[in-house]
C-alpha positions in Angstrom: 63.9 70.4 89.7 62.4 72.9 87.3 64.9 75.2 85.6 63.9 78.8 85.3 65.5 81.6 83.4 65.6 85.3 84.2 62.8 85.8 81.6 60.6 83.3 83.4 61.0 85.2 86.7 60.1 88.7 85.4 57.0 90.2 87.0 53.9 90.4 84.8 52.7 93.6 86.4 55.0 96.6 86.5 52.4 99.1 87.9 53.3 100.5 91.4 50.9 100.8 94.3 49.8 104.4 94.9 49.3 105.8 98.4 46.1 107.6 97.3 44.3 104.6 95.8 42.3 103.1 98.7 38.9 102.8 100.2 38.2 102.0 103.8 34.9 100.7 105.4 33.8 100.1 109.0 30.1 99.6 109.4 30.0 101.1 112.9 31.4 104.5 111.8 30.1 105.3 108.3 30.6 109.1 108.5 34.1 108.7 109.7 35.3 106.5 106.9 33.8 108.8 104.2 36.3 111.5 105.3 39.3 109.1 105.7 42.6 110.8 104.6 45.3 108.4 105.7 45.4 104.8 106.8 48.2 102.3 107.4 48.4 98.7 106.5 49.7 97.4 109.9 52.9 95.5 110.3 53.1 91.9 111.5 55.8 90.3 113.5 56.6 87.0 115.3 57.1 87.0 119.0 58.2 84.2 121.3 61.5 83.5 119.5 63.5 80.7 120.9 67.2 80.1 121.0 68.3 76.5 120.3 71.7 75.9 121.9 74.1 73.5 120.4 77.6 72.7 121.4 79.0 75.2 118.8 76.5 77.9 118.4 73.2 79.3 119.7 70.8 79.3 116.8 67.6 81.4 116.7 64.4 79.6 115.9 61.3 81.3 114.6 58.6 82.4 117.1 55.1 80.9 117.3 53.0 83.9 118.0 52.0 86.6 115.6 51.6 90.2 116.8 49.8 92.7 114.6 50.6 96.4 114.9 47.7 98.8 115.5 45.6 100.2 112.6 45.8 104.0 112.5 43.2 106.1 110.6 43.4 109.9 110.0 40.2 111.7 109.0 38.8 115.1 108.4 36.3 116.2 111.1 32.8 117.3 110.0 31.5 120.7 111.1 29.0 119.3 113.5 31.6 116.7 114.8 29.3 113.8 113.9 32.0 111.6 112.5 34.3 112.4 115.6 31.3 111.7 117.9 30.8 108.3 116.2 34.1 107.1 117.5 33.8 109.0 120.8 30.4 107.4 121.5 31.7 104.0 120.5 34.6 104.3 123.0 32.5 105.8 125.7 29.9 103.0 125.3 32.6 100.3 125.7 34.6 102.0 128.4 32.4 104.1 130.7 28.8 104.6 129.6 27.0 107.2 131.6 23.6 105.7 130.9 22.1 102.5 129.5 21.4 104.2 126.1 25.2 104.8 125.5 25.9 101.1 126.3 23.0 100.0 124.1 24.4 102.1 121.2 27.9 100.6 121.7 26.7 97.0 121.5 24.3 97.5 118.6 25.4 95.0 115.9 25.7 96.8 112.6 27.0 94.0 110.4 24.9 93.6 107.3 25.0 89.8 107.5 23.4 90.0 110.9 21.1 93.0 110.5 18.1 91.1 111.9 19.9 91.0 115.2 20.7 94.7 115.3 20.5 96.1 118.8 20.2 92.6 120.3 23.8 92.3 121.6 24.7 91.8 125.2 27.7 92.2 127.5 28.4 88.4 127.5 29.1 88.5 123.7 32.0 91.0 123.3 32.0 90.7 119.5 29.0 93.1 119.5 31.4 95.8 120.8 33.6 95.3 117.8 33.1 95.6 114.0 34.7 94.2 111.0 36.5 96.5 108.6 37.8 96.3 105.0 40.6 98.2 103.4 40.3 98.0 99.6 43.4 98.8 97.6 42.7 100.2 94.2 44.6 99.9 90.9 45.9 103.0 89.1 42.5 102.9 87.2 40.5 102.9 90.5 39.5 99.3 90.2 39.5 97.1 93.3 42.6 94.9 93.4 43.3 93.8 96.9 41.0 93.5 100.0 42.4 93.5 103.5 39.8 92.3 106.0 40.2 93.2 109.7 38.3 91.0 112.2 36.8 92.3 115.4 38.2 95.9 115.2 37.7 98.3 118.1 39.0 101.8 118.9 41.7 102.2 121.5 42.5 105.9 121.2 41.1 109.0 119.6 43.1 112.2 119.2 41.9 115.5 120.6 41.0 118.5 118.4 43.0 121.7 118.3 41.1 124.9 117.6 43.3 127.8 116.7 42.3 131.4 115.8 45.8 132.0 114.2 45.3 129.3 111.6 45.0 131.1 108.3 45.2 128.0 106.0 41.7 126.8 106.9 42.4 123.3 105.8 39.9 121.8 108.3 40.3 119.9 111.5 41.8 116.4 111.4 41.7 113.7 114.0 43.3 110.3 114.2 42.0 107.1 115.7 43.9 103.9 116.6 42.3 100.5 116.4 43.2 97.0 117.7 41.8 93.9 116.1 42.1 90.1 116.1 43.8 89.6 112.8 43.7 90.7 109.1 43.7 88.7 105.9 44.8 89.8 102.5 42.9 88.6 99.4 43.3 89.4 95.7 40.1 90.3 93.9 
């Protein structure tokens, strides 16, 4: 057994993460991510916990299924609503397209590694309705430090927009979108 001292256990980096130091990318919605204001790194939890009974005590045993919390993004809305419409059209194309063009736009594959197959998706391959996303956490000097990669992300809800003639602050409209995904991985750069 290795003996460690308090000096050996000291962290080598004392810089704290800053909530303003991030960059977020989803290929399906390039205008939206440019105006990103706030994003969360979703929580993760076990489910399916078991209780192991013994003669003296019931003992909890760890679950075997991971549950990821939704990813939430808040963004400023452009004057012509183009970034808001990106998400709206993506959701409409998935859920209730009014014409074949809306569905074709929703299944268009925009991944750069598969750009040769752009627009060649079909309903039997649900991954074309999703996109991968990357949250890059930056250092205090704006250098990339950590990448969180989300696999098969898709929007589940988009907030409405409130127009108000009494608003004197003129800070701009904001909207929020909630995404589900398969999983995310964290990698140090």
